[in-house]
N, C-alpha and C positions, 0 to 999 in steps of 0.2 A: 602407494601405487595400486594396490589391490582394491582399495575402496574407490579410487578414482575410476578404475576400469569397470568395477561393478556398477557404479552409478551411470557411467556412459553407456554400458550395455542396456541398463534398465531404461534410460531416457531415449533410446533409439529402438526399443522393442515395440513392434507394431501392436501387440496385444495391450501393452501398457498404454500406448498412445491413444488407442481407441477407448479403452476403459476410462482414462483420465479425461478425455474429451467429453464423454457422456456424463461423467460426474460433474464436470464444470458446467456443462449446459444445463443440467438439472438444477444445480445450485443457483445459477443465474436466473432460471425460470422461477424458482421458489422465491428468490429475493424480489423479483419484479412483481410477482403476484402479491406478496405480502405488503410491499410498499404501496401498491395501487389499492389494495383491498382494506388493509388494516392500519397503514402508517402514512397516509397521504398528507398528514399535517407536518411531516418532517420537512425541513428546509430543502430546497432543490439541490443545493450544493452538498448537503449531507447524503442525499440520494445518489449523487454522482460519486461521492467518496465510497459509499458502500458498494456501489456497482463495480467500481474498479478493484476494490479490495477482494470481492468475490470472483471477479474475472481472473485476477492474477493468482489467487490461492484457493479457488474452488470451495470445498466444504470447510476448510479452515476459516476462510473469510466469512462464510455464511454462519458458522457456529459463533464467531465473534460478534456478528451483527445480532443474532438471535439472543445472545447473552447480554449484550451491552448497548445495542443501538435502537431497540424497539421501544415504543411508548408504553408497551405492556409489561416492561420489567417491573418486578414487585418492589424493588428498592435499588437505589444507586449505591456504588461502593468505590473504594480506592482502586480496586482491580479493574472494575468496569470503566472507570474514568481513564485508566491507563490504556485500555484497548481502544477506546474511542479516540484518544489522543494519537496513538501510533497509527491508527487507520488513516487519519488525515495526512500524516507524513507519508505513509505508504502509498496512498493513491496518487499523490502528486509525484513523489520520487520515482515510483514505478513507471509512470507515464514518461517522465523525463529520461529515465534509463532506457526504456524501449526505444524512444526517439533518438537518443544519443547514440546508442549502439548501432541502430539501423542507418542513421545518417553517416556516422563515422566510417562504418565498414562498407555499406552499400553505395553511398554517393561519393564520399571523399577518399575512400580507400586508405584510411589512416592505419598506421600500425598501432601496436598496443598502447604506447604512451599517448598519442593523439586521441585514441578512442576513450581512454580513461579520463582525460582532461575534459573532453566535450561532454561525456556522460555525466561526470560530476557536476559540471556547470548547469546542464539542463535539469538534473535531479534537484539541485538547490533551487533553481528558478521555479519549477513546478511544485516542489515541496512547500516553498514559501507561499505560492499563490493559492494552494489548496488549504492553507491555514488562514490567510488573509480573507478569502471569500466567505467562509462560514462565519468568521468573527464579525465581518461587516453585516452579514444577514442577521446577526444577533444584536445589532445596533451599535457596534464599535466603530469609531471614526477611522478613516483610511490611514492617517499618519500613525495613530495608536496601534492599529491592526498590523501595519508593516513592522513597527518596532517590536511588537509582541511576538510576531512570527520569527523575526531575526533572533531575538533574545531567547525565546523558548524552544525553537525548533532546530537550531544549528547543531547541537550535540546529537540529537536524534537522527537528523539527516546524515551527519558525518558517519556515525556508527553504522547506520543502515547501508549506506553506499560502500563503505570500506568492506563490509562483509559481503554484500551482494556482488559487487564488481570483482572482488577477489575470488569468490566461488565461481562466478561465470568464466573468468579467465582460466581458473584451474580446470574446469570441466570442458570448456568449449573454446579455449583461446585460439586454437588452430582451425576452427570450423568456419566455413563461409556461409553467407546468407542462404545459399541454396541447399544447405545441409540441415537435416532434422535437428541435430544436436545444437546447432546455433540457437534455435528457438526454444527447445526444451531445456537446455542449460540455462538460458536467460530466465525462463519462468521459474525453474527450481531455485535459482539464485535469488530471485525476488522474495520468495517465501523465506529463505534463510535470513535475508535482511530484515524482514518483518519480525521474525522470532528474536533476532539479536537486539532489535531496537525496542522491543516491549519493556524489558526491565529498565532500559535507559529512561523511558517515559515515566515509569513508576517512580524512579529516583527523582526526576525533575518535578513531578507533582508533589512528592514527599518533601522536597527541599523548598517548595513554594516558588520555583522558577516558572511553573506553568500551573494553571488551574484545571486543565482538562475541559473538554467541550461540555456544553449544556446537557443536563440530565434530560433524556428524551421523554421520560415519563411526565415531566413538567409541561412539555409541549402538548401532550395528550390532555392533561388536566386543564390547560389554558384554552384549548379548542372546545372542551366540553363545558367550560364555565359559561 
């Protein structure tokens, strides 16, 4: 209970809110500048993925992009593949979760169970979509991309959403849409889901269930060829 109260106090503290807002805005601006100036060859859906990853997690997302998503990385690695992989899941799931919680609470006035069900459903929908899209842009057919997304992303989405939704309910389960904690608790929970799903994606890649997204450095070399 002490930890819960401490986090709730932090997430509703005006100084923290202003500071975090500034940090996220700067992170998004840096990402946009780098994508436009140095990495315009990345696929459009990859730009979308990184944009939402940074929007939801600020400097954590930007650091992940800088480390694993730029064409300028000096080499690819198992760990970088894992972060690119989880970022796809995260950008889609995060969008689904934000929409799910907002619709369930704001429009439908659902209680906890209804909110969880709708949020999970939209998280799966958007999570699969944000994997299918980039795969198709890499030349994979629609049917194969859908199967690959279902086969490779289900475990990651499930872990991410169990953690994110549980944390959100724990922190802001009683908050309404008009309360600051409703939104800050949601954003905090999304980042917890990202962290929880990263090792899951590493395990999936290690086991050969998924390959991880294309090495961005290859995109740069192909454009320069």
